[in-house]
C-alpha positions in Angstrom: 39.6 227.8 -151.5 42.7 226.9 -149.2 44.9 224.0 -150.2 44.6 221.0 -148.5 48.5 220.1 -148.2 48.9 217.2 -147.2 50.1 216.8 -143.6 53.0 214.1 -142.2 52.2 211.3 -140.2 53.6 213.1 -137.3 50.5 215.7 -137.2 48.0 214.7 -135.2 45.0 214.7 -136.8 42.6 216.9 -134.9 38.8 216.7 -134.6 36.1 219.3 -132.8 35.6 218.5 -128.8 34.0 221.3 -127.5 33.0 224.8 -127.0 33.8 226.0 -123.7 31.9 229.1 -122.0 33.6 228.5 -118.8 37.4 227.5 -117.7 36.2 224.4 -116.1 33.9 223.2 -119.5 37.5 222.4 -121.2 38.9 218.6 -121.5 41.3 217.9 -118.1 44.4 219.2 -118.3 46.5 216.3 -119.0 48.3 216.2 -122.1 49.9 219.3 -124.0 47.5 222.2 -125.8 48.2 225.3 -128.0 45.7 228.1 -128.0 45.6 230.1 -131.4 44.2 233.6 -131.3 44.1 237.1 -133.4 41.6 239.6 -134.2 38.2 238.8 -135.8 39.2 239.6 -139.4 42.7 238.4 -139.7 42.0 234.8 -140.9 42.2 232.8 -137.7 39.7 229.7 -138.9 41.5 229.6 -142.5 45.0 229.3 -140.6 43.9 226.5 -138.3 42.2 224.5 -141.2 45.5 224.7 -143.4 47.7 223.9 -140.6 45.4 221.3 -139.8 44.9 219.9 -143.5 41.1 219.4 -142.6 39.0 222.5 -144.3 35.6 221.8 -142.1 37.3 221.9 -139.0 37.1 225.8 -137.7 34.1 227.5 -138.8 34.7 230.0 -141.3 32.4 233.0 -142.0 32.6 236.3 -144.3 31.2 238.1 -141.0 33.9 238.4 -138.4 33.8 237.2 -134.6 32.4 233.8 -135.7 34.2 232.0 -132.3 32.7 233.1 -129.4 33.7 230.6 -127.1 36.8 228.5 -126.3 36.7 225.9 -128.8 39.4 222.6 -128.4 40.0 220.4 -131.1 41.8 217.3 -129.4 43.9 214.4 -131.4 43.2 210.6 -130.2 46.4 211.0 -128.2 44.9 214.1 -126.0 47.4 216.9 -127.7 44.9 220.0 -128.2 44.6 223.2 -130.0 42.2 225.7 -128.5 40.8 228.5 -130.6 40.3 231.7 -128.6 37.4 234.4 -129.5 38.4 236.9 -131.7 39.2 240.4 -130.5 38.5 243.3 -132.3 35.4 243.8 -134.7 32.8 241.0 -133.6 29.6 242.9 -133.1 28.5 241.5 -129.4 27.0 243.1 -126.3 29.1 244.7 -124.0 28.4 241.9 -121.4 29.4 239.3 -123.6 32.9 241.1 -124.5 33.4 241.4 -120.9 32.9 237.6 -120.4 35.5 236.9 -123.2 37.6 239.3 -121.8 37.3 237.4 -118.5 38.0 234.1 -119.8 40.9 234.6 -121.8 42.5 236.3 -118.9 41.8 233.7 -116.9 42.9 231.0 -119.6 46.3 232.6 -120.5 46.7 233.0 -116.7 45.8 229.6 -115.3 45.5 226.9 -118.0 48.4 224.7 -117.1 48.9 222.5 -119.8 49.3 225.3 -122.3 52.6 225.3 -124.5 52.3 228.5 -126.1 49.9 231.1 -128.3 49.7 231.4 -131.9 48.3 234.7 -132.7 47.6 235.2 -136.4 47.9 239.1 -137.4 47.0 240.4 -141.1 50.0 241.1 -142.8 49.0 244.0 -144.5 48.1 245.7 -141.1 50.3 243.8 -138.2 51.1 244.8 -134.6 47.6 247.2 -134.3 46.9 248.5 -130.8 44.2 245.2 -130.2 47.4 242.9 -131.0 49.7 244.5 -129.1 47.6 244.5 -125.9 46.6 240.9 -126.5 50.9 240.1 -126.8 51.7 242.1 -123.5 49.2 239.5 -121.9 50.6 236.5 -123.1 53.9 238.2 -122.3 52.2 238.9 -118.6 51.2 235.2 -118.4 54.2 234.1 -119.0 53.4 232.5 -122.4 55.4 231.4 -125.3 54.1 233.6 -128.6 54.6 232.5 -132.3 52.9 235.2 -134.9 51.5 234.2 -138.2 51.4 237.1 -140.4 48.3 235.8 -142.7 47.4 236.8 -145.9 50.8 237.3 -147.0 49.9 236.4 -150.5 48.1 239.7 -151.1 51.6 241.4 -150.7 54.5 241.5 -153.1 57.6 239.6 -152.4 59.5 242.5 -151.7 56.7 244.1 -149.5 56.7 240.8 -147.5 59.7 240.5 -146.5 60.4 244.1 -145.4 56.7 243.3 -143.5 58.5 240.6 -141.9 61.6 242.5 -141.3 59.6 245.2 -139.6 57.7 242.9 -137.5 60.7 241.0 -136.2 62.2 244.2 -135.3 59.2 245.5 -133.4 58.9 242.1 -131.4 62.6 241.9 -130.7 62.4 245.5 -129.1 58.5 245.0 -127.4 58.1 240.9 -126.8 62.2 239.6 -126.8 61.6 235.9 -127.7 58.8 236.1 -130.0 59.0 234.3 -133.5 57.4 235.5 -136.2 57.1 234.0 -139.9 55.0 234.7 -143.2 51.6 232.8 -143.6 48.8 232.6 -146.2 46.1 229.8 -146.2 45.4 230.5 -149.6 48.8 229.9 -151.7 50.1 227.4 -148.3 53.2 229.7 -148.0 54.7 229.1 -144.3 52.2 226.3 -143.6 55.1 223.6 -143.2 57.0 226.2 -140.7 53.8 226.8 -138.9 53.0 223.0 -138.7 56.9 222.6 -137.3 56.4 225.1 -134.3 52.9 223.2 -133.3 55.1 220.1 -133.3 57.8 221.6 -131.5 55.8 222.7 -129.0 53.7 219.7 -128.3 57.0 217.7 -127.8 58.3 220.0 -125.5 55.2 221.2 -123.6 55.2 224.2 -121.0 55.6 225.7 -118.0 53.0 224.0 -115.4 52.1 226.7 -113.2 51.3 226.5 -109.3 48.0 225.6 -108.8 
């Protein structure tokens, strides 16, 4: 089970708001929001629960692809976190997969209050083709990106450091300005750093795109 690490008073208490099948179903664009994405088996839901200090917030499952809509979690002050459908291994129809692709593309391009994207990758298999494809979408939309190399507890200390260095180098070459860290929902490694990134983005906000 993931550790429940104490969350400082500065970190908002998030609660489930809505599962949106269309962009217009999302909460009104008011305060800043952050999106989190990743391959369907990368540990995205566990990462959300651990970072937010709320183990029941995002639903986890042994079957990949549990998140099938844009799921918004919102704080009392309006700041929010949006969980995007996992990409890669979900067993869904071609029609639904195409809907997801269009929904996510529209969200990345048009959501005016989106401050950045946290992308969760399995540290044992980072920067696979689907990861790169999604990063390209984010970069094309002009979005800030932070990568969590999840499940770092599965690697030895030397393997984790090497993976981090290699991923940093690749990101610097292909997606300059993207930041990356090691992360483990099981051990708590990197949780405070991830929280600090979210708090910084919520405070700074993001580019408000033209309507």
